[in-house]
N, CA, C and O atoms as a MOPAC input file, in Angstrom:
PM7 MOZYME 1SCF
protein

 N    -24.08700 1    13.84200 1    28.45700 1
 C    -24.91700 1    14.94700 1    28.83900 1
 C    -26.37100 1    14.49100 1    28.97900 1
 O    -27.02000 1    14.82100 1    29.97200 1
 N    -26.89000 1    13.75000 1    28.01700 1
 C    -28.28300 1    13.32000 1    28.08700 1
 C    -28.53000 1    12.43000 1    29.29700 1
 O    -29.59200 1    12.50000 1    29.91600 1
 N    -27.55700 1    11.59700 1    29.63500 1
 C    -27.69800 1    10.74500 1    30.80900 1
 C    -27.86900 1    11.58700 1    32.06800 1
 O    -28.67500 1    11.25600 1    32.93800 1
 N    -27.12300 1    12.65700 1    32.16100 1
 C    -27.26100 1    13.56400 1    33.29800 1
 C    -28.62300 1    14.22800 1    33.33300 1
 O    -29.19300 1    14.42300 1    34.40600 1
 N    -29.15100 1    14.57700 1    32.16800 1
 C    -30.48600 1    15.17000 1    32.11300 1
 C    -31.52200 1    14.16600 1    32.60900 1
 O    -32.40700 1    14.51400 1    33.39000 1
 N    -31.41000 1    12.92900 1    32.15400 1
 C    -32.38300 1    11.90100 1    32.51500 1
 C    -32.34400 1    11.61900 1    34.00900 1
 O    -33.38500 1    11.41800 1    34.63500 1
 N    -31.15800 1    11.60400 1    34.57300 1
 C    -31.01500 1    11.29600 1    35.99700 1
 C    -31.22100 1    12.52000 1    36.89000 1
 O    -31.42000 1    12.37200 1    38.09600 1
 N    -31.17600 1    13.70700 1    36.32600 1
 C    -31.30000 1    14.92200 1    37.11700 1
 C    -32.74400 1    15.31900 1    37.37400 1
 O    -33.67500 1    14.62300 1    36.96800 1
 N    -32.91300 1    16.41700 1    38.03800 1
 C    -34.22900 1    16.97300 1    38.33800 1
 C    -34.76900 1    17.62200 1    37.06400 1
 O    -34.21700 1    18.61800 1    36.59600 1
 N    -35.82900 1    17.07300 1    36.50900 1
 C    -36.35800 1    17.57400 1    35.23300 1
 C    -36.83900 1    19.01200 1    35.32000 1
 O    -36.95600 1    19.67600 1    34.29000 1
 N    -37.12000 1    19.51300 1    36.51100 1
 C    -37.54800 1    20.90800 1    36.66800 1
 C    -36.40200 1    21.89100 1    36.45000 1
 O    -36.64500 1    23.08800 1    36.30100 1
 N    -35.17000 1    21.41700 1    36.42700 1
 C    -34.00500 1    22.28400 1    36.22300 1
 C    -33.80600 1    22.65000 1    34.75600 1
 O    -33.13700 1    23.63800 1    34.45100 1
 N    -34.37700 1    21.86800 1    33.84800 1
 C    -34.10700 1    22.04100 1    32.42500 1
 C    -35.15800 1    22.91900 1    31.75100 1
 O    -36.24900 1    23.13300 1    32.28000 1
 N    -34.81000 1    23.40900 1    30.60000 1
 C    -35.77700 1    24.16200 1    29.78800 1
 C    -36.92200 1    23.23000 1    29.40400 1
 O    -36.79200 1    22.00900 1    29.48300 1
 N    -38.02200 1    23.80500 1    28.99500 1
 C    -39.25700 1    23.06400 1    28.77100 1
 C    -39.09000 1    21.86400 1    27.84100 1
 O    -39.56900 1    20.77500 1    28.15800 1
 N    -38.42400 1    22.03800 1    26.70800 1
 C    -38.27900 1    20.93400 1    25.75100 1
 C    -37.53700 1    19.76600 1    26.39100 1
 O    -38.00300 1    18.62800 1    26.33400 1
 N    -36.38700 1    20.04100 1    26.99800 1
 C    -35.59300 1    18.98100 1    27.62500 1
 C    -36.38300 1    18.34900 1    28.76400 1
 O    -36.40700 1    17.12500 1    28.90000 1
 N    -37.02400 1    19.16800 1    29.57500 1
 C    -37.81100 1    18.66600 1    30.68800 1
 C    -38.89900 1    17.70400 1    30.20700 1
 O    -39.08900 1    16.63900 1    30.79500 1
 N    -39.60500 1    18.07100 1    29.15300 1
 C    -40.66100 1    17.20800 1    28.61200 1
 C    -40.09200 1    15.89300 1    28.08000 1
 O    -40.69800 1    14.83800 1    28.26500 1
 N    -38.94200 1    15.94800 1    27.42600 1
 C    -38.32100 1    14.73900 1    26.90300 1
 C    -37.88300 1    13.81500 1    28.03600 1
 O    -38.06000 1    12.60000 1    27.95500 1
 N    -37.31500 1    14.39000 1    29.08300 1
 C    -36.87000 1    13.61200 1    30.24300 1
 C    -38.06100 1    12.90600 1    30.88600 1
 O    -37.98300 1    11.72000 1    31.20500 1
 N    -39.14300 1    13.62100 1    31.07200 1
 C    -40.34800 1    13.01900 1    31.66900 1
 C    -40.83800 1    11.85900 1    30.80800 1
 O    -41.20000 1    10.80900 1    31.33700 1
 N    -40.85400 1    12.03400 1    29.50300 1
 C    -41.31600 1    10.97900 1    28.60100 1
 C    -40.38300 1     9.76900 1    28.64100 1
 O    -40.85000 1     8.63100 1    28.66800 1
 N    -39.08100 1    10.00100 1    28.64500 1
 C    -38.11100 1     8.89600 1    28.70000 1
 C    -38.26800 1     8.12600 1    29.99700 1
 O    -38.28500 1     6.89500 1    29.99500 1
 N    -38.38200 1     8.83800 1    31.09200 1
 C    -38.54100 1     8.17100 1    32.38900 1
 C    -39.81500 1     7.33100 1    32.44200 1
 O    -39.84800 1     6.28400 1    33.08900 1
 N    -40.85100 1     7.78900 1    31.76700 1
 C    -42.12200 1     7.06500 1    31.78700 1
 C    -42.05500 1     5.77300 1    30.97500 1
 O    -42.82300 1     4.84700 1    31.23500 1
 N    -41.15400 1     5.69300 1    30.00000 1
 C    -41.12300 1     4.52900 1    29.11500 1
 C    -39.88800 1     3.64500 1    29.28300 1
 O    -39.89900 1     2.50000 1    28.83100 1
 N    -38.83500 1     4.13400 1    29.91300 1
 C    -37.59900 1     3.36300 1    30.03500 1
 C    -37.44300 1     2.79000 1    31.43600 1
 O    -37.85600 1     3.39900 1    32.42300 1
 N    -36.85000 1     1.62600 1    31.50300 1
 C    -36.60400 1     0.98100 1    32.79900 1
 C    -35.60100 1     1.78900 1    33.61000 1
 O    -34.59600 1     2.26100 1    33.07900 1
 N    -35.87800 1     1.94100 1    34.88800 1
 C    -34.97300 1     2.65600 1    35.79600 1
 C    -33.62200 1     1.95100 1    35.80900 1
 O    -33.56300 1     0.72500 1    35.91500 1
 N    -32.55200 1     2.70300 1    35.70500 1
 C    -31.20700 1     2.13300 1    35.76300 1
 C    -30.74700 1     1.47800 1    34.48100 1
 O    -29.72900 1     0.78700 1    34.47800 1
 N    -31.47400 1     1.67700 1    33.38400 1
 C    -31.10200 1     1.00400 1    32.13400 1
 C    -30.14400 1     1.82500 1    31.28300 1
 O    -29.84200 1     1.43400 1    30.15600 1
 N    -29.66400 1     2.94600 1    31.79100 1
 C    -28.80000 1     3.82200 1    31.01200 1
 C    -27.33900 1     3.56900 1    31.32000 1
 O    -26.98000 1     3.34100 1    32.47600 1
 N    -26.50600 1     3.60400 1    30.32100 1
 C    -25.06800 1     3.36900 1    30.44300 1
 C    -24.30800 1     4.50300 1    29.77100 1
 O    -24.87100 1     5.28700 1    29.00700 1
 N    -23.01700 1     4.57000 1    30.07300 1
 C    -22.15500 1     5.55600 1    29.42400 1
 C    -21.22100 1     4.84500 1    28.46800 1
 O    -21.36000 1     3.64200 1    28.24400 1
 N    -20.28400 1     5.56400 1    27.90700 1
 C    -19.30300 1     5.02100 1    26.97100 1
 C    -19.96500 1     4.41800 1    25.73700 1
 O    -19.74200 1     3.24800 1    25.42500 1
 N    -20.75500 1     5.18500 1    25.05300 1
 C    -21.39800 1     4.72700 1    23.83100 1
 C    -20.36000 1     4.70800 1    22.71700 1
 O    -19.81300 1     5.75600 1    22.37500 1
 N    -20.07600 1     3.54000 1    22.14100 1
 C    -19.08100 1     3.47700 1    21.06700 1
 C    -19.40900 1     4.39600 1    19.89100 1
 O    -18.49900 1     4.91200 1    19.24100 1
 N    -20.68500 1     4.60400 1    19.61100 1
 C    -21.08100 1     5.47000 1    18.50000 1
 C    -20.67800 1     6.91800 1    18.73200 1
 O    -20.51100 1     7.68000 1    17.77900 1
 N    -20.52100 1     7.30300 1    20.00700 1
 C    -20.10800 1     8.67300 1    20.30800 1
 C    -18.75600 1     9.00500 1    19.69000 1
 O    -18.51300 1    10.15000 1    19.31100 1
 N    -17.88600 1     8.02600 1    19.58700 1
 C    -16.56100 1     8.28200 1    19.02200 1
 C    -16.67700 1     8.84500 1    17.60700 1
 O    -16.08500 1     9.87800 1    17.29300 1
 N    -17.42900 1     8.17200 1    16.76900 1
 C    -17.56500 1     8.62200 1    15.38100 1
 C    -18.43500 1     9.86600 1    15.26500 1
 O    -18.12800 1    10.77400 1    14.49300 1
 N    -19.51800 1     9.90500 1    16.02900 1
 C    -20.43500 1    11.04400 1    15.90600 1
 C    -19.82900 1    12.33200 1    16.44500 1
 O    -20.30400 1    13.42000 1    16.11900 1
 N    -18.80100 1    12.22700 1    17.25500 1
 C    -18.13800 1    13.41800 1    17.78600 1
 C    -16.85500 1    13.73700 1    17.03400 1
 O    -16.05200 1    14.55800 1    17.47800 1
 N    -16.66800 1    13.08600 1    15.89500 1
 C    -15.58700 1    13.46500 1    15.00000 1
 C    -14.23200 1    12.84600 1    15.26000 1
 O    -13.21000 1    13.42900 1    14.89600 1
 N    -14.19600 1    11.67600 1    15.88400 1
 C    -12.90400 1    11.02300 1    16.10400 1
 C    -12.28500 1    10.67600 1    14.75600 1
 O    -12.97800 1    10.17200 1    13.87300 1
 N    -10.99500 1    10.93600 1    14.58400 1
 C    -10.34500 1    10.59300 1    13.32200 1
 C    -10.27500 1     9.07100 1    13.13800 1
 O    -10.30100 1     8.32100 1    14.11500 1
 N    -10.18800 1     8.63000 1    11.90300 1
 C    -10.15400 1     7.19900 1    11.58700 1
 C     -9.02900 1     6.48700 1    12.32600 1
 O     -9.20300 1     5.35400 1    12.77400 1
 N     -7.88000 1     7.13600 1    12.45800 1
 C     -6.75300 1     6.52400 1    13.16300 1
 C     -7.08100 1     6.20400 1    14.60600 1
 O     -6.60400 1     5.20500 1    15.14400 1
 N     -7.88000 1     7.03000 1    15.23000 1
 C     -8.28200 1     6.78000 1    16.61300 1
 C     -9.26900 1     5.61900 1    16.67900 1
 O     -9.20900 1     4.80100 1    17.59700 1
 N    -10.17800 1     5.54500 1    15.70500 1
 C    -11.14900 1     4.45600 1    15.69300 1
 C    -10.47800 1     3.10700 1    15.45400 1
 O    -10.85600 1     2.10400 1    16.05900 1
 N     -9.49600 1     3.08600 1    14.58000 1
 C     -8.79200 1     1.84300 1    14.27200 1
 C     -8.18300 1     1.22900 1    15.52700 1
 O     -8.16700 1     0.00800 1    15.67900 1
 N     -7.68800 1     2.06700 1    16.41800 1
 C     -7.00900 1     1.58800 1    17.62200 1
 C     -7.89300 1     1.58100 1    18.86900 1
 O     -7.39900 1     1.33300 1    19.96900 1
 N     -9.16000 1     1.84400 1    18.72000 1
 C    -10.05100 1     1.97000 1    19.87200 1
 C    -10.67600 1     0.63100 1    20.25200 1
 O    -11.39400 1     0.02300 1    19.45800 1
 N    -10.39600 1     0.17700 1    21.47700 1
 C    -11.03100 1    -1.03800 1    21.99100 1
 C    -12.54100 1    -0.82700 1    22.13600 1
 O    -13.33000 1    -1.72800 1    21.85100 1
 N    -12.93000 1     0.35100 1    22.57500 1
 C    -14.35000 1     0.64800 1    22.74000 1
 C    -15.08700 1     0.55600 1    21.40800 1
 O    -16.17300 1    -0.01900 1    21.33600 1
 N    -14.50500 1     1.11400 1    20.36800 1
 C    -15.13500 1     1.11500 1    19.04600 1
 C    -15.33600 1    -0.30600 1    18.52600 1
 O    -16.41100 1    -0.62800 1    18.01900 1
 N    -14.32700 1    -1.15100 1    18.64200 1
 C    -14.37000 1    -2.49300 1    18.07500 1
 C    -15.02900 1    -3.53000 1    18.97500 1
 O    -15.61300 1    -4.49300 1    18.47700 1
 N    -14.94700 1    -3.35100 1    20.27800 1
 C    -15.41400 1    -4.38800 1    21.20100 1
 C    -16.58900 1    -3.97900 1    22.07200 1
 O    -17.19100 1    -4.81900 1    22.74100 1
 N    -16.91600 1    -2.70300 1    22.06500 1
 C    -17.98500 1    -2.24100 1    22.93700 1
 C    -17.49100 1    -2.07400 1    24.35500 1
 O    -16.29400 1    -2.16500 1    24.62700 1
 N    -18.40800 1    -1.83400 1    25.23900 1
 C    -18.06300 1    -1.59100 1    26.63400 1
 C    -17.67900 1    -2.89600 1    27.32600 1
 O    -18.26200 1    -3.94900 1    27.06800 1
 N    -16.69400 1    -2.80500 1    28.20400 1
 C    -16.20100 1    -3.99300 1    28.89900 1
 C    -17.29500 1    -4.66400 1    29.72700 1
 O    -17.32400 1    -5.89100 1    29.82800 1
 N    -18.20100 1    -3.87100 1    30.32600 1
 C    -19.24100 1    -4.44900 1    31.16700 1
 C    -20.18300 1    -5.34100 1    30.38600 1
 O    -20.83000 1    -6.21200 1    30.96900 1
 N    -20.27600 1    -5.14600 1    29.07800 1
 C    -21.18700 1    -5.94200 1    28.26400 1
 C    -20.76400 1    -7.40500 1    28.18100 1
 O    -21.58000 1    -8.27200 1    27.87000 1
 N    -19.51500 1    -7.67500 1    28.45400 1
 C    -19.01100 1    -9.04500 1    28.38200 1
 C    -19.20200 1    -9.79700 1    29.69500 1
 O    -18.95800 1   -11.00200 1    29.76100 1
 N    -19.63500 1    -9.09600 1    30.73500 1
 C    -19.87400 1    -9.71900 1    32.03900 1
 C    -21.32500 1   -10.18500 1    32.12900 1
 O    -22.17400 1    -9.78900 1    31.33000 1
 N    -21.58200 1   -11.01900 1    33.10000 1
 C    -22.95800 1   -11.42000 1    33.38400 1
 C    -23.72100 1   -10.19800 1    33.87200 1
 O    -23.13900 1    -9.33100 1    34.52300 1
 N    -24.99800 1   -10.11200 1    33.57300 1
 C    -25.78200 1    -8.91800 1    33.89400 1
 C    -25.76300 1    -8.57100 1    35.38100 1
 O    -25.80100 1    -7.39200 1    35.73000 1
 N    -25.70700 1    -9.55400 1    36.25100 1
 C    -25.70900 1    -9.25300 1    37.68500 1
 C    -24.45100 1    -8.51100 1    38.12000 1
 O    -24.40700 1    -7.97800 1    39.22900 1
 N    -23.42400 1    -8.46600 1    37.26500 1
 C    -22.17600 1    -7.76900 1    37.59000 1
 C    -22.08700 1    -6.39200 1    36.92200 1
 O    -21.08300 1    -5.69600 1    37.07500 1
 N    -23.11600 1    -6.00000 1    36.19100 1
 C    -23.10300 1    -4.69500 1    35.53900 1
 C    -23.18800 1    -3.59700 1    36.58600 1
 O    -23.83600 1    -3.75900 1    37.62000 1
 N    -22.53300 1    -2.48900 1    36.31200 1
 C    -22.60000 1    -1.32800 1    37.19300 1
 C    -23.99700 1    -0.73700 1    37.10400 1
 O    -24.50900 1    -0.51600 1    36.00600 1
 N    -24.61500 1    -0.48100 1    38.24000 1
 C    -25.99600 1     0.00900 1    38.25700 1
 C    -26.09700 1     1.51900 1    38.34900 1
 O    -26.96600 1     2.10900 1    37.70700 1
 N    -25.25800 1     2.15100 1    39.10800 1
 C    -25.33600 1     3.59000 1    39.30100 1
 C    -24.06400 1     4.25600 1    38.81400 1
 O    -22.96800 1     3.73000 1    39.00900 1
 N    -24.20500 1     5.39700 1    38.19000 1
 C    -23.07500 1     6.15100 1    37.67600 1
 C    -23.01000 1     7.49700 1    38.36300 1
 O    -24.04400 1     8.05500 1    38.73000 1
 N    -21.81800 1     8.02600 1    38.54300 1
 C    -21.63700 1     9.34900 1    39.13500 1
 C    -21.70100 1    10.37800 1    38.02000 1
 O    -20.77500 1    10.48000 1    37.21500 1
 N    -22.76200 1    11.12500 1    37.96700 1
 C    -22.95100 1    12.14300 1    36.93300 1
 C    -22.80300 1    13.50500 1    37.59300 1
 O    -23.61300 1    13.88300 1    38.44000 1
 N    -21.77600 1    14.23500 1    37.20700 1
 C    -21.54500 1    15.54300 1    37.82100 1
 C    -22.43200 1    16.60100 1    37.17000 1
 O    -22.87800 1    16.44400 1    36.03300 1
 N    -22.67600 1    17.67600 1    37.90600 1
 C    -23.48500 1    18.77200 1    37.35600 1
 C    -22.81900 1    19.39200 1    36.14200 1
 O    -23.51700 1    19.90400 1    35.26800 1
 N    -21.49000 1    19.36700 1    36.05300 1
 C    -20.78300 1    19.92900 1    34.90700 1
 C    -21.14800 1    19.20800 1    33.62300 1
 O    -21.16800 1    19.81100 1    32.55000 1
 N    -21.43700 1    17.92000 1    33.72900 1
 C    -21.77400 1    17.13500 1    32.53900 1
 C    -23.22400 1    17.28900 1    32.12500 1
 O    -23.62700 1    16.75300 1    31.09300 1
 N    -24.01500 1    18.00600 1    32.90100 1
 C    -25.44000 1    18.11300 1    32.61100 1
 C    -25.88300 1    19.49600 1    32.18300 1
 O    -27.08200 1    19.76700 1    32.11700 1
 N    -24.95100 1    20.36400 1    31.89300 1
 C    -25.32300 1    21.72500 1    31.49200 1
 C    -26.17400 1    21.69000 1    30.25400 1
 O    -25.82800 1    21.03300 1    29.27100 1
 N    -27.26600 1    22.38100 1    30.29100 1
 C    -28.18500 1    22.39400 1    29.15900 1
 C    -27.69200 1    23.45400 1    28.21900 1
 O    -28.29400 1    23.67500 1    27.16800 1

């Protein structure tokens, strides 16, 4: 969701989110955002059994093992994922 906010039109969001997006854009490198955060699994309440068997949890994102020039640069973020 936050990735969609950062990549979306900041004027669409409520004032707090809009201000945060503007600040992030001013300090972060363009295109430096990725999805599939391994920490999301635990922070969103995944049971221990799911974490034990999760490749993402133990190994991180597959793109991280590639050379940087092969990393995906743009992601398709739908409006459904950006609801404030």
